[in-house]
C-alpha atoms as an extended CHARMM CRD file, in Angstrom:
* protein
*
       226  EXT
         1         1  MET       CA             -0.1340000000       -0.0620000000       -0.2040000000  PROA      1               0.0000000000
         2         2  TYR       CA              2.6010000000        1.9930000000        1.1380000000  PROA      2               0.0000000000
         3         3  GLU       CA              4.1370000000        1.3770000000       -2.3420000000  PROA      3               0.0000000000
         4         4  ILE       CA              1.4010000000        2.8510000000       -4.4220000000  PROA      4               0.0000000000
         5         5  LEU       CA              1.0030000000        5.7940000000       -2.4580000000  PROA      5               0.0000000000
         6         6  ASN       CA              4.5940000000        7.4240000000       -2.7340000000  PROA      6               0.0000000000
         7         7  CYS       CA              3.5350000000        6.8140000000       -6.8830000000  PROA      7               0.0000000000
         8         8  ILE       CA              0.6350000000        8.3610000000       -6.4730000000  PROA      8               0.0000000000
         9         9  PHE       CA              2.7560000000       11.3020000000       -4.2470000000  PROA      9               0.0000000000
        10        10  TYR       CA              5.2370000000       11.7030000000       -6.9520000000  PROA      10              0.0000000000
        11        11  SER       CA              2.4500000000       12.0800000000       -9.5500000000  PROA      11              0.0000000000
        12        12  PHE       CA              0.4190000000       14.6670000000       -7.4060000000  PROA      12              0.0000000000
        13        13  LEU       CA              3.4530000000       16.5950000000       -6.6600000000  PROA      13              0.0000000000
        14        14  PHE       CA              5.2510000000       16.7060000000      -10.1990000000  PROA      14              0.0000000000
        15        15  ILE       CA              1.4590000000       18.2440000000      -11.7780000000  PROA      15              0.0000000000
        16        16  SER       CA              1.0620000000       20.7870000000       -9.0440000000  PROA      16              0.0000000000
        17        17  GLY       CA              4.2540000000       22.1930000000       -9.5690000000  PROA      17              0.0000000000
        18        18  LEU       CA              3.3730000000       22.5410000000      -13.3910000000  PROA      18              0.0000000000
        19        19  TYR       CA              0.4700000000       24.2260000000      -12.4020000000  PROA      19              0.0000000000
        20        20  PHE       CA              1.4190000000       26.3660000000       -9.3920000000  PROA      20              0.0000000000
        21        21  ALA       CA              3.9140000000       27.5260000000      -11.7290000000  PROA      21              0.0000000000
        22        22  GLY       CA              2.9910000000       27.9580000000      -14.3970000000  PROA      22              0.0000000000
        23        23  GLY       CA              1.6300000000       31.3740000000      -14.9370000000  PROA      23              0.0000000000
        24        24  LYS       CA             -1.1800000000       33.7920000000      -16.5350000000  PROA      24              0.0000000000
        25        25  PHE       CA              0.7040000000       32.8950000000      -19.5930000000  PROA      25              0.0000000000
        26        26  PRO       CA             -0.5430000000       29.4320000000      -22.7150000000  PROA      26              0.0000000000
        27        27  ARG       CA              2.4330000000       26.2310000000      -21.5900000000  PROA      27              0.0000000000
        28        28  ASP       CA              4.3690000000       27.4910000000      -24.9350000000  PROA      28              0.0000000000
        29        29  HSD       CA              4.9470000000       30.4970000000      -23.7770000000  PROA      29              0.0000000000
        30        30  PRO       CA              8.3920000000       30.8530000000      -23.1980000000  PROA      30              0.0000000000
        31        31  GLU       CA              7.9680000000       32.9030000000      -19.9170000000  PROA      31              0.0000000000
        32        32  THR       CA              5.9250000000       29.8590000000      -18.5870000000  PROA      32              0.0000000000
        33        33  ILE       CA              8.1610000000       27.0680000000      -19.6800000000  PROA      33              0.0000000000
        34        34  LYS       CA             11.2060000000       28.3670000000      -17.8590000000  PROA      34              0.0000000000
        35        35  ARG       CA              8.9630000000       28.3440000000      -14.7310000000  PROA      35              0.0000000000
        36        36  ARG       CA              7.5660000000       24.8580000000      -15.1410000000  PROA      36              0.0000000000
        37        37  VAL       CA             11.1220000000       23.8850000000      -15.4510000000  PROA      37              0.0000000000
        38        38  VAL       CA             11.6630000000       25.9150000000      -12.3930000000  PROA      38              0.0000000000
        39        39  SER       CA              9.1490000000       23.6760000000      -10.4740000000  PROA      39              0.0000000000
        40        40  VAL       CA              9.8310000000       20.5600000000      -12.2930000000  PROA      40              0.0000000000
        41        41  PHE       CA             13.6850000000       20.6840000000      -11.6790000000  PROA      41              0.0000000000
        42        42  VAL       CA             12.1950000000       21.8650000000       -7.4930000000  PROA      42              0.0000000000
        43        43  THR       CA              9.9580000000       18.7610000000       -7.4370000000  PROA      43              0.0000000000
        44        44  GLY       CA             11.9070000000       16.1090000000       -8.6080000000  PROA      44              0.0000000000
        45        45  THR       CA             14.6330000000       17.4050000000       -6.2560000000  PROA      45              0.0000000000
        46        46  ILE       CA             12.4260000000       16.3450000000       -3.6560000000  PROA      46              0.0000000000
        47        47  SER       CA             11.1550000000       14.1600000000       -4.5510000000  PROA      47              0.0000000000
        48        48  MET       CA             14.6160000000       11.6310000000       -5.4140000000  PROA      48              0.0000000000
        49        49  ILE       CA             14.9270000000       13.3150000000       -1.9890000000  PROA      49              0.0000000000
        50        50  HSD       CA             12.6810000000       11.3550000000       -0.5560000000  PROA      50              0.0000000000
        51        51  ILE       CA             13.6470000000        7.7280000000       -2.1190000000  PROA      51              0.0000000000
        52        52  LEU       CA             16.9560000000        7.8680000000       -1.5940000000  PROA      52              0.0000000000
        53        53  THR       CA             16.2120000000        7.1650000000        1.8690000000  PROA      53              0.0000000000
        54        54  TYR       CA             14.9830000000        4.1120000000        0.7870000000  PROA      54              0.0000000000
        55        55  ILE       CA             18.4030000000        3.5510000000       -1.9900000000  PROA      55              0.0000000000
        56        56  ARG       CA             21.1210000000        4.4100000000        0.4400000000  PROA      56              0.0000000000
        57        57  SER       CA             23.5430000000        1.8980000000        3.0270000000  PROA      57              0.0000000000
        58        58  TYR       CA             22.9470000000        3.5610000000        6.0810000000  PROA      58              0.0000000000
        59        59  ASP       CA             26.2160000000        1.5640000000        7.9470000000  PROA      59              0.0000000000
        60        60  ARG       CA             28.2720000000        4.2090000000        5.0400000000  PROA      60              0.0000000000
        61        61  PRO       CA             27.8550000000        8.7630000000        4.8040000000  PROA      61              0.0000000000
        62        62  PRO       CA             25.2730000000        9.7750000000        4.1940000000  PROA      62              0.0000000000
        63        63  PHE       CA             27.2240000000       12.7670000000        1.6730000000  PROA      63              0.0000000000
        64        64  GLN       CA             28.8600000000       10.1460000000       -0.3320000000  PROA      64              0.0000000000
        65        65  LEU       CA             27.4580000000        8.4510000000       -3.8390000000  PROA      65              0.0000000000
        66        66  SER       CA             28.7400000000        5.0070000000       -3.0940000000  PROA      66              0.0000000000
        67        67  SER       CA             26.2110000000        5.0610000000       -0.3120000000  PROA      67              0.0000000000
        68        68  TYR       CA             23.2180000000        5.1000000000       -2.7370000000  PROA      68              0.0000000000
        69        69  GLU       CA             22.1680000000        1.6030000000       -4.5460000000  PROA      69              0.0000000000
        70        70  PHE       CA             21.8420000000        3.5290000000       -7.6990000000  PROA      70              0.0000000000
        71        71  GLY       CA             21.2560000000        0.9670000000       -9.8340000000  PROA      71              0.0000000000
        72        72  LYS       CA             18.0690000000       -0.5400000000       -7.9570000000  PROA      72              0.0000000000
        73        73  LEU       CA             17.0280000000        3.5200000000       -9.7850000000  PROA      73              0.0000000000
        74        74  PHE       CA             17.7680000000        2.0510000000      -13.9020000000  PROA      74              0.0000000000
        75        75  ILE       CA             20.4150000000        4.6550000000      -13.1870000000  PROA      75              0.0000000000
        76        76  ARG       CA             24.0700000000        3.6220000000      -14.3570000000  PROA      76              0.0000000000
        77        77  LEU       CA             26.1640000000        4.1260000000      -16.8220000000  PROA      77              0.0000000000
        78        78  ASP       CA             28.7510000000        0.7420000000      -18.1850000000  PROA      78              0.0000000000
        79        79  GLY       CA             26.5150000000       -0.6540000000      -20.9270000000  PROA      79              0.0000000000
        80        80  LEU       CA             24.7680000000        2.3680000000      -21.5500000000  PROA      80              0.0000000000
        81        81  LEU       CA             25.7360000000        2.6770000000      -25.1390000000  PROA      81              0.0000000000
        82        82  GLU       CA             24.4040000000       -0.6220000000      -26.0410000000  PROA      82              0.0000000000
        83        83  ALA       CA             20.9380000000        0.0140000000      -23.4940000000  PROA      83              0.0000000000
        84        84  VAL       CA             20.3470000000        3.4680000000      -26.2060000000  PROA      84              0.0000000000
        85        85  ILE       CA             21.5480000000        1.5570000000      -29.1890000000  PROA      85              0.0000000000
        86        86  ILE       CA             19.7260000000       -1.1170000000      -28.7930000000  PROA      86              0.0000000000
        87        87  SER       CA             16.7510000000        0.3450000000      -28.1030000000  PROA      87              0.0000000000
        88        88  VAL       CA             16.3920000000        3.0270000000      -30.7730000000  PROA      88              0.0000000000
        89        89  ILE       CA             17.5430000000       -0.2860000000      -33.6750000000  PROA      89              0.0000000000
        90        90  LEU       CA             13.3530000000       -1.8480000000      -31.7680000000  PROA      90              0.0000000000
        91        91  THR       CA             12.2620000000        0.9570000000      -32.2200000000  PROA      91              0.0000000000
        92        92  LEU       CA             12.9400000000        2.0120000000      -35.2760000000  PROA      92              0.0000000000
        93        93  VAL       CA             11.6040000000       -1.2090000000      -36.4440000000  PROA      93              0.0000000000
        94        94  MET       CA              8.2000000000       -0.5910000000      -34.1370000000  PROA      94              0.0000000000
        95        95  TYR       CA              8.3470000000        2.1540000000      -36.3410000000  PROA      95              0.0000000000
        96        96  PHE       CA              9.3430000000        1.1740000000      -39.9820000000  PROA      96              0.0000000000
        97        97  GLY       CA              6.1910000000        1.7830000000      -41.8320000000  PROA      97              0.0000000000
        98        98  VAL       CA              6.1990000000        5.5650000000      -40.7740000000  PROA      98              0.0000000000
        99        99  VAL       CA              9.8560000000        5.8890000000      -41.1320000000  PROA      99              0.0000000000
       100       100  LEU       CA              9.6500000000        4.7490000000      -44.6070000000  PROA      100             0.0000000000
       101       101  ASP       CA              6.3070000000        6.7020000000      -45.9560000000  PROA      101             0.0000000000
       102       102  ASP       CA              9.2260000000        9.8000000000      -45.1310000000  PROA      102             0.0000000000
       103       103  ILE       CA             10.7870000000        7.8170000000      -47.6440000000  PROA      103             0.0000000000
       104       104  CYS       CA              8.8200000000        7.0450000000      -50.3150000000  PROA      104             0.0000000000
       105       105  SER       CA              7.3040000000       11.0100000000      -49.8290000000  PROA      105             0.0000000000
       106       106  GLY       CA             10.3580000000       12.7640000000      -49.7770000000  PROA      106             0.0000000000
       107       107  ASP       CA              9.4600000000       14.0190000000      -46.2180000000  PROA      107             0.0000000000
       108       108  MET       CA             12.3210000000       12.6960000000      -44.9450000000  PROA      108             0.0000000000
       109       109  LEU       CA             14.7350000000       15.0210000000      -46.5620000000  PROA      109             0.0000000000
       110       110  VAL       CA             13.9930000000       17.6620000000      -43.9240000000  PROA      110             0.0000000000
       111       111  ILE       CA             16.5310000000       16.3390000000      -41.7500000000  PROA      111             0.0000000000
       112       112  PHE       CA             18.6460000000       18.2990000000      -44.2020000000  PROA      112             0.0000000000
       113       113  ASP       CA             17.6540000000       20.9990000000      -43.8260000000  PROA      113             0.0000000000
       114       114  VAL       CA             19.4800000000       23.8160000000      -41.7990000000  PROA      114             0.0000000000
       115       115  GLN       CA             17.1020000000       25.9940000000      -41.5710000000  PROA      115             0.0000000000
       116       116  TYR       CA             14.6540000000       23.3830000000      -40.1530000000  PROA      116             0.0000000000
       117       117  TRP       CA             17.2920000000       22.7300000000      -36.6820000000  PROA      117             0.0000000000
       118       118  LYS       CA             17.1450000000       25.3430000000      -36.0730000000  PROA      118             0.0000000000
       119       119  ASP       CA             13.6500000000       26.2360000000      -35.4180000000  PROA      119             0.0000000000
       120       120  ARG       CA             12.8660000000       23.1050000000      -34.3020000000  PROA      120             0.0000000000
       121       121  ILE       CA             15.9920000000       22.6390000000      -31.7420000000  PROA      121             0.0000000000
       122       122  PHE       CA             17.4290000000       26.3300000000      -30.8540000000  PROA      122             0.0000000000
       123       123  ASN       CA             14.1210000000       27.8340000000      -28.4490000000  PROA      123             0.0000000000
       124       124  TRP       CA             12.3900000000       26.5990000000      -25.0370000000  PROA      124             0.0000000000
       125       125  ILE       CA             10.1780000000       24.3760000000      -26.5790000000  PROA      125             0.0000000000
       126       126  SER       CA             11.9930000000       22.3300000000      -28.0960000000  PROA      126             0.0000000000
       127       127  LEU       CA             13.8760000000       22.3480000000      -24.6270000000  PROA      127             0.0000000000
       128       128  ARG       CA             11.6280000000       20.9550000000      -23.3980000000  PROA      128             0.0000000000
       129       129  ASN       CA              9.8150000000       17.8950000000      -25.3590000000  PROA      129             0.0000000000
       130       130  PHE       CA             13.5400000000       17.1050000000      -26.1870000000  PROA      130             0.0000000000
       131       131  VAL       CA             15.3780000000       17.4740000000      -22.7360000000  PROA      131             0.0000000000
       132       132  ILE       CA             13.8980000000       18.6200000000      -19.6150000000  PROA      132             0.0000000000
       133       133  ALA       CA             10.8220000000       16.8180000000      -20.1120000000  PROA      133             0.0000000000
       134       134  PRO       CA             12.0620000000       13.0910000000      -21.1610000000  PROA      134             0.0000000000
       135       135  LEU       CA             14.6430000000       13.4530000000      -18.7640000000  PROA      135             0.0000000000
       136       136  ALA       CA             12.1490000000       14.3180000000      -15.9000000000  PROA      136             0.0000000000
       137       137  GLU       CA              9.4970000000       12.4900000000      -16.5690000000  PROA      137             0.0000000000
       138       138  GLU       CA             11.0640000000        8.9610000000      -17.3550000000  PROA      138             0.0000000000
       139       139  LEU       CA             13.0680000000        9.8390000000      -14.4260000000  PROA      139             0.0000000000
       140       140  ILE       CA              9.9190000000        9.9380000000      -11.5780000000  PROA      140             0.0000000000
       141       141  PHE       CA              7.5330000000        8.5020000000      -13.5660000000  PROA      141             0.0000000000
       142       142  ARG       CA              9.1730000000        5.4100000000      -15.1270000000  PROA      142             0.0000000000
       143       143  ALA       CA             11.8440000000        4.7970000000      -12.5320000000  PROA      143             0.0000000000
       144       144  CYS       CA             11.4390000000        6.1230000000       -9.0180000000  PROA      144             0.0000000000
       145       145  VAL       CA              7.9450000000        4.6030000000       -9.8150000000  PROA      145             0.0000000000
       146       146  THR       CA              8.4930000000        1.0160000000      -11.1380000000  PROA      146             0.0000000000
       147       147  PHE       CA             11.5380000000        1.3730000000       -8.4020000000  PROA      147             0.0000000000
       148       148  HSD       CA              8.6970000000        0.8320000000       -5.4670000000  PROA      148             0.0000000000
       149       149  LEU       CA              5.9910000000       -0.6440000000       -8.4230000000  PROA      149             0.0000000000
       150       150  LEU       CA              8.4680000000       -3.9140000000       -8.5110000000  PROA      150             0.0000000000
       151       151  PRO       CA              7.6350000000       -5.6960000000       -5.7690000000  PROA      151             0.0000000000
       152       152  LEU       CA              4.7390000000       -5.7580000000       -5.5550000000  PROA      152             0.0000000000
       153       153  PHE       CA              3.7370000000       -7.7770000000       -9.4380000000  PROA      153             0.0000000000
       154       154  SER       CA              5.4320000000      -10.8470000000      -10.3830000000  PROA      154             0.0000000000
       155       155  SER       CA              5.1630000000      -10.2380000000      -13.6310000000  PROA      155             0.0000000000
       156       156  CYS       CA              6.0120000000       -8.2760000000      -15.8040000000  PROA      156             0.0000000000
       157       157  VAL       CA              3.7450000000       -7.5640000000      -18.2430000000  PROA      157             0.0000000000
       158       158  MET       CA              2.0310000000       -5.7710000000      -15.2980000000  PROA      158             0.0000000000
       159       159  LEU       CA              4.6650000000       -4.2040000000      -13.9720000000  PROA      159             0.0000000000
       160       160  CYS       CA              5.1680000000       -2.3190000000      -17.0790000000  PROA      160             0.0000000000
       161       161  PHE       CA              1.2390000000       -1.5200000000      -17.5770000000  PROA      161             0.0000000000
       162       162  VAL       CA              0.1920000000       -0.8590000000      -14.2920000000  PROA      162             0.0000000000
       163       163  SER       CA              3.9680000000        1.6990000000      -13.8340000000  PROA      163             0.0000000000
       164       164  SER       CA              2.6950000000        3.5730000000      -17.7070000000  PROA      164             0.0000000000
       165       165  LEU       CA             -0.4450000000        4.2750000000      -15.8200000000  PROA      165             0.0000000000
       166       166  PHE       CA              0.4640000000        6.5050000000      -12.9300000000  PROA      166             0.0000000000
       167       167  PHE       CA              2.0940000000        8.8850000000      -16.5080000000  PROA      167             0.0000000000
       168       168  SER       CA             -0.8650000000        7.8400000000      -18.6290000000  PROA      168             0.0000000000
       169       169  LEU       CA             -3.8550000000        9.3010000000      -16.6980000000  PROA      169             0.0000000000
       170       170  ALA       CA             -1.7700000000       12.6910000000      -14.8110000000  PROA      170             0.0000000000
       171       171  HSD       CA             -2.4380000000       13.9670000000      -19.2370000000  PROA      171             0.0000000000
       172       172  PHE       CA             -5.4500000000       14.6880000000      -18.0650000000  PROA      172             0.0000000000
       173       173  HSD       CA             -4.8580000000       17.6140000000      -16.9190000000  PROA      173             0.0000000000
       174       174  HSD       CA             -4.7720000000       19.1320000000      -20.2130000000  PROA      174             0.0000000000
       175       175  VAL       CA             -8.5120000000       18.2180000000      -20.6270000000  PROA      175             0.0000000000
       176       176  PHE       CA             -8.0280000000       21.7960000000      -18.3490000000  PROA      176             0.0000000000
       177       177  GLU       CA             -5.7040000000       23.2480000000      -20.3340000000  PROA      177             0.0000000000
       178       178  SER       CA             -7.4670000000       23.0830000000      -23.4550000000  PROA      178             0.0000000000
       179       179  VAL       CA            -10.9110000000       24.0840000000      -22.2870000000  PROA      179             0.0000000000
       180       180  LYS       CA             -8.8430000000       27.4370000000      -20.4000000000  PROA      180             0.0000000000
       181       181  SER       CA             -7.6250000000       28.3500000000      -24.3400000000  PROA      181             0.0000000000
       182       182  GLY       CA            -11.1050000000       28.2400000000      -25.7400000000  PROA      182             0.0000000000
       183       183  GLN       CA            -11.5870000000       24.9160000000      -26.5160000000  PROA      183             0.0000000000
       184       184  ASP       CA            -14.8060000000       21.9080000000      -25.3110000000  PROA      184             0.0000000000
       185       185  LEU       CA            -14.8460000000       20.3220000000      -23.4020000000  PROA      185             0.0000000000
       186       186  GLN       CA            -15.3750000000       17.0460000000      -24.7340000000  PROA      186             0.0000000000
       187       187  SER       CA            -13.1880000000       16.9200000000      -27.4960000000  PROA      187             0.0000000000
       188       188  ALA       CA            -10.6200000000       18.3440000000      -24.8190000000  PROA      188             0.0000000000
       189       189  PHE       CA            -11.3370000000       15.8380000000      -23.2300000000  PROA      189             0.0000000000
       190       190  LYS       CA            -11.6140000000       12.9090000000      -26.3020000000  PROA      190             0.0000000000
       191       191  THR       CA             -7.9680000000       14.2330000000      -27.1720000000  PROA      191             0.0000000000
       192       192  SER       CA             -6.4680000000       13.5600000000      -23.4530000000  PROA      192             0.0000000000
       193       193  LEU       CA             -7.9820000000        9.8580000000      -23.7880000000  PROA      193             0.0000000000
       194       194  PHE       CA             -6.1200000000        9.6410000000      -26.1060000000  PROA      194             0.0000000000
       195       195  GLN       CA             -3.0380000000       11.2230000000      -24.8850000000  PROA      195             0.0000000000
       196       196  VAL       CA             -3.6440000000        8.8500000000      -22.1860000000  PROA      196             0.0000000000
       197       197  PHE       CA             -4.6140000000        5.2980000000      -24.3520000000  PROA      197             0.0000000000
       198       198  TYR       CA             -1.4580000000        6.0290000000      -25.8560000000  PROA      198             0.0000000000
       199       199  THR       CA              0.4270000000        7.2170000000      -23.5000000000  PROA      199             0.0000000000
       200       200  THR       CA             -0.1250000000        4.1050000000      -22.0470000000  PROA      200             0.0000000000
       201       201  LEU       CA              0.5240000000        1.1980000000      -24.5560000000  PROA      201             0.0000000000
       202       202  PHE       CA              4.3700000000        3.6440000000      -25.6980000000  PROA      202             0.0000000000
       203       203  GLY       CA              4.8690000000        3.9410000000      -21.6790000000  PROA      203             0.0000000000
       204       204  THR       CA              4.3280000000       -0.5810000000      -20.8750000000  PROA      204             0.0000000000
       205       205  TYR       CA              7.0110000000        0.0630000000      -24.1020000000  PROA      205             0.0000000000
       206       206  SER       CA              9.2600000000        1.7420000000      -22.5360000000  PROA      206             0.0000000000
       207       207  GLY       CA              8.6910000000        0.1570000000      -19.3200000000  PROA      207             0.0000000000
       208       208  PHE       CA              9.6650000000       -3.0880000000      -20.4240000000  PROA      208             0.0000000000
       209       209  LEU       CA             12.7050000000       -1.9560000000      -22.4330000000  PROA      209             0.0000000000
       210       210  MET       CA             14.0720000000        0.2550000000      -19.1370000000  PROA      210             0.0000000000
       211       211  LEU       CA             13.4570000000       -4.1600000000      -17.4350000000  PROA      211             0.0000000000
       212       212  ARG       CA             16.1510000000       -5.4370000000      -20.2040000000  PROA      212             0.0000000000
       213       213  THR       CA             18.9170000000       -2.7700000000      -20.8160000000  PROA      213             0.0000000000
       214       214  ASP       CA             18.9320000000       -1.9540000000      -16.2670000000  PROA      214             0.0000000000
       215       215  ALA       CA             19.1000000000        1.7170000000      -17.2640000000  PROA      215             0.0000000000
       216       216  PHE       CA             16.5100000000        5.0540000000      -18.0320000000  PROA      216             0.0000000000
       217       217  TYR       CA             18.8690000000        6.7550000000      -19.8600000000  PROA      217             0.0000000000
       218       218  ASN       CA             16.8900000000        5.3250000000      -23.3150000000  PROA      218             0.0000000000
       219       219  ASN       CA             14.0270000000        5.3580000000      -22.6920000000  PROA      219             0.0000000000
       220       220  SER       CA             14.8340000000        9.1160000000      -22.4500000000  PROA      220             0.0000000000
       221       221  SER       CA             16.8640000000        8.8490000000      -25.6600000000  PROA      221             0.0000000000
       222       222  LEU       CA             13.3980000000        7.6180000000      -27.1930000000  PROA      222             0.0000000000
       223       223  ARG       CA             10.7910000000       10.3120000000      -26.2010000000  PROA      223             0.0000000000
       224       224  THR       CA             13.2640000000       12.6670000000      -28.0170000000  PROA      224             0.0000000000
       225       225  LEU       CA             13.1630000000       10.3590000000      -31.0760000000  PROA      225             0.0000000000
       226       226  VAL       CA              9.5210000000       10.0840000000      -31.0610000000  PROA      226             0.0000000000
């Protein structure tokens, strides 16, 4: 029971922090993104301080990295490159139809457009979507949540599925943002429902890869890729 409550605590803390730091501008406004980056750092730090109490070796000094078993949080450097490569290749195979369609239609040529990359990378939205969000969300909603749920499930499939729900169901908070921006409630709910469905599927897949590679970093690279 405490394991579930810990997962709910992480989810509530993360989402409530985003709203507390939201401000009066839309979610894609640079000022909103900056405020939410600070919020993610604060709430993420609180969550990590809490979970460190579970992975600490109490017979060692608390201010030494060696006192903590970070491997339990799927944080490791050995074999990192192999984990990322295997995960990326597997994901490309899964999306092979989309990639092939882009190649045949000529849409893939955009990767050689310098202006495309300048517009896509060097802005606050890209920093949020490709760096901050993947790292923070995979660390909190994937690694930390899976750590707490691991003792509760003997089935890998159920573990991956249930752990994905904490992040996917959190997407219902977008209903409030969509309605606030002028979208009707029914359309906003349908959009969020699709996000929950897709995020649950991809989250289950990401959880499986994390368990098999024993590293959460590769999930962040996948989020950036897709």
